C-alpha positions in Angstrom: 0.0 0.1 0.1 1.5 3.5 -0.9 2.1 5.8 1.8 1.7 9.6 1.8 4.0 11.8 3.8 1.0 12.4 5.9 0.4 8.6 6.5 4.1 8.2 7.5 3.7 11.0 10.1 0.5 9.9 11.6 1.8 6.3 12.2 4.9 7.7 13.6 3.0 9.7 16.1 1.3 6.6 17.5 4.8 5.3 18.3 6.0 3.3 15.2 9.4 3.7 13.8 9.6 4.2 10.0 12.2 1.4 9.8 9.5 -0.9 11.1 6.6 0.0 8.7 8.0 1.8 5.6 9.4 -0.1 2.6 11.5 2.5 0.6 12.3 0.6 -2.6 10.8 2.3 -5.6 9.8 5.9 -6.0 6.9 5.8 -3.5 7.3 4.5 0.0 4.8 1.6 0.8 3.6 -0.4 3.8 6.2 -3.2 4.6 4.9 -6.6 4.1 6.0 -9.5 6.3 5.0 -13.1 5.2 2.9 -11.9 2.5 0.7 -9.6 4.6 0.8 -6.0 5.9 3.1 -5.5 8.8 0.3 -4.1 10.9 -2.2 -7.2 10.3 -2.7 -9.0 13.7 -2.8 -12.5 12.4 -4.5 -13.8 15.6 -7.6 -11.6 15.0 -7.2 -10.8 11.4 -7.5 -7.2 12.1 -5.5 -4.0 11.6 -3.5 -2.9 14.5 -3.5 0.6 13.7 -7.0 1.0 12.3 -7.8 4.5 13.5 -4.4 5.8 12.1 -4.4 3.4 8.8 -3.2 4.9 5.6 -5.4 6.7 3.2 -5.2 4.0 0.6 -6.2 1.4 3.1 -9.3 3.6 3.9 -10.2 3.6 0.3 -9.6 -0.1 -0.6 -10.8 -2.2 -2.2 -10.9 0.6 -4.9 -7.8 0.4 -6.9 -6.7 2.3 -10.1 -6.5 0.3 -13.3 -3.9 1.7 -15.3 -4.5 -0.2 -18.6 -8.1 1.0 -18.7 -7.6 4.2 -17.1 -10.3 3.9 -14.5 -11.1 3.3 -10.8 -12.3 -0.4 -10.2 -12.8 -2.7 -7.2 -9.8 -5.0 -6.6 -11.0 -8.5 -7.8 -8.7 -10.1 -5.4 -10.6 -8.7 -2.3 -13.0 -11.3 -1.0 -15.6 -8.5 -0.3 -15.3 -7.1 -4.1 -18.8 -8.3 -4.9 -20.5 -6.2 -2.3 -19.0 -2.8 -3.5 -21.8 -1.0 -5.3 -21.5 1.1 -8.3 -22.6 4.0 -6.1 -19.7 3.6 -3.7 -17.2 3.4 -6.5 -18.5 6.6 -8.0 -18.5 8.4 -4.6 -15.1 7.4 -3.8 -13.3 7.5 -7.2 -12.6 11.2 -6.7 -10.8 10.6 -3.4 -8.7 7.7 -5.0 -7.6 9.7 -7.9 -6.9 12.8 -5.5 -4.7 10.4 -3.4 -2.8 9.3 -6.5 -2.2 12.9 -7.4 -0.9 13.8 -3.9 1.4 10.8 -3.9 2.9 11.9 -7.2 3.4 15.4 -6.0 4.9 14.3 -2.6 7.3 12.1 -4.3 8.2 13.7 -7.5 11.3 15.4 -6.4 13.0 11.9 -5.5 14.0 11.5 -9.1 14.6 15.1 -10.2 
């Protein structure tokens, strides 16, 4: 999951070191994965350990951007994808596109 600068700061403020949760490979920092799942997944309860402070991308999931078709879609790998209505997709598409724009602006200078 990509992380905005605000996401990183919010998670740091609740006591986690960036080294613990940020994967900096690539242009945009992402949540670190451990054994195929998010570092913040509590495998005992199958819940997010930082739910109130979770990244914006997690808040918008299962909406994802389909680059090939240039549109917002529901991630077909999500087990709950079949319950997401077209109304929800329309209502949240703008927020996802805004997040993508901010990520690009936040990290554009990394390669300039």
